[in-house]
C-alpha positions as CSV (number, residue, x, y, z in Angstrom):
1,M,14.7,9.7,0.3
2,S,15.0,12.5,-2.1
3,L,13.1,14.6,-4.6
4,K,15.2,13.0,-7.4
5,D,13.4,9.7,-6.9
6,D,10.1,11.5,-7.3
7,E,11.3,13.3,-10.3
8,R,12.6,10.0,-11.8
9,F,9.2,8.4,-11.3
10,R,7.4,11.4,-12.9
11,R,9.8,11.1,-15.9
12,K,9.0,7.4,-16.2
13,L,5.3,8.2,-16.2
14,E,5.8,10.6,-19.1
15,T,7.6,8.0,-21.2
16,V,5.4,5.0,-20.7
17,S,2.4,4.4,-23.0
18,N,0.0,3.6,-20.1
19,N,0.7,5.6,-17.0
20,Y,-2.4,4.3,-15.2
21,Y,-0.9,0.8,-15.4
22,E,2.3,2.1,-13.8
23,I,0.5,3.9,-11.0
24,K,-1.6,0.8,-10.4
25,K,1.6,-1.3,-10.1
26,V,2.9,1.2,-7.5
27,M,-0.4,1.1,-5.6
28,N,-0.4,-2.7,-5.5
29,A,3.2,-2.9,-4.4
30,A,2.4,-0.3,-1.6
31,R,-0.6,-2.2,-0.5
32,K,1.5,-5.4,-0.3
33,M,4.2,-3.6,1.6
34,S,1.6,-2.2,4.1
35,N,0.1,-5.7,4.6
36,R,3.6,-7.2,5.1
37,Y,4.1,-4.8,8.0
38,D,0.7,-5.6,9.4
39,N,-0.7,-2.3,8.3
40,N,1.5,-0.4,10.8
41,I,2.5,1.9,8.0
42,L,0.1,4.0,6.1
43,H,-0.5,3.3,2.5
44,S,0.8,6.8,1.6
45,E,4.1,6.0,3.4
46,A,4.2,2.7,1.6
47,I,3.8,4.5,-1.8
48,T,6.8,6.7,-0.9
49,H,8.9,3.6,0.0
50,V,7.9,1.9,-3.2
51,I,8.8,4.9,-5.4
52,H,12.1,5.4,-3.6
53,E,12.8,1.6,-3.6
54,T,13.4,1.6,0.2
55,E,12.1,-0.4,3.1
56,P,10.6,1.1,6.2
57,D,12.6,1.1,9.4
58,R,11.4,-2.0,11.4
59,Y,12.7,-0.5,14.7
60,Y,10.6,2.6,14.3
61,I,7.5,0.6,13.4
62,E,7.8,-1.8,16.4
63,N,8.7,1.1,18.7
64,F,5.6,3.1,17.6
65,R,3.3,0.1,18.0
66,D,4.7,-0.6,21.5
67,K,4.2,3.0,22.6
68,Y,0.6,3.0,21.2
69,E,-0.2,-0.2,23.1
70,S,1.3,1.1,26.4
71,H,-0.6,4.4,26.1
72,F,-3.9,2.6,25.2
73,I,-3.5,0.1,28.1
74,K,-2.6,2.9,30.5
75,D,-5.7,4.9,29.5
76,M,-7.9,1.8,29.9
77,F,-6.5,1.1,33.4
78,C,-7.3,4.6,34.6
79,Y,-11.0,3.6,34.7
80,I,-10.4,0.3,36.6
81,D,-10.1,0.6,40.4
82,D,-9.4,-3.1,41.0
83,K,-5.6,-3.6,40.7
84,E,-5.9,-7.4,40.7
85,I,-8.1,-7.2,37.6
86,C,-5.6,-4.7,36.0
87,N,-2.8,-7.2,36.6
88,A,-4.8,-10.1,35.3
89,V,-5.8,-8.2,32.1
90,Y,-2.2,-7.1,31.5
91,D,-0.8,-10.6,32.0
92,S,-3.6,-12.1,29.8
93,F,-3.0,-9.6,27.0
94,Y,0.7,-10.1,26.8
95,E,0.4,-13.9,27.2
96,S,-2.1,-13.8,24.3
97,K,0.2,-11.7,22.3
98,K,3.1,-14.1,22.9
99,K,0.9,-17.2,21.9
100,K,-0.8,-15.3,19.0
101,R,-4.2,-16.3,20.3
102,I,-6.4,-15.1,23.1
103,N,-5.6,-16.5,26.5
104,F,-6.9,-15.6,29.9
105,L,-4.8,-15.6,33.1
106,Y,-6.8,-14.9,36.3
107,N,-3.9,-14.6,38.8
108,K,-5.6,-15.9,41.9
109,I,-9.0,-14.3,41.1
110,E,-11.6,-16.9,42.0
111,N,-14.8,-14.8,41.8
112,T,-16.6,-15.7,38.5
113,D,-17.9,-12.1,38.0
114,R,-14.4,-10.7,38.3
115,Q,-13.1,-13.4,36.0
116,A,-15.7,-12.4,33.5
117,R,-14.5,-8.8,33.7
118,V,-11.0,-10.0,33.0
119,R,-12.2,-11.8,29.9
120,V,-14.2,-8.8,28.7
121,L,-11.4,-6.4,29.2
122,T,-8.8,-8.7,27.7
123,R,-11.0,-9.2,24.6
124,M,-11.4,-5.4,24.3
125,L,-7.6,-5.0,24.3
126,W,-7.0,-7.9,22.0
127,Y,-9.5,-6.8,19.3
128,K,-8.5,-3.1,19.6
129,L,-4.8,-3.6,19.5
């Protein structure tokens, strides 16, 4: 990524008859790129990639998402004293992520109140992350 790409884009805007149309094309392409990466990159980053005609680094995006998930789960588990519930929520979340739909694993928890807590916490994680 260099300033020459930005300069080239500015020159292009100066030569076209409708620069608003060109900017709209860049915005639409950036929005599509951001959606293609599940909105894990900002639209402003996507604009830069579109102008520079590059693709974002998938490894960086996946690594960032995994770090965010682990920090979020760790913070959430700080408020839960019951380790069996923590383990069940953790297993449920990653099983749901693997199957791409919400799934509950209770791991030997037979009390209906505790099972309900696993469901609530798993849903909280699922819809937040």
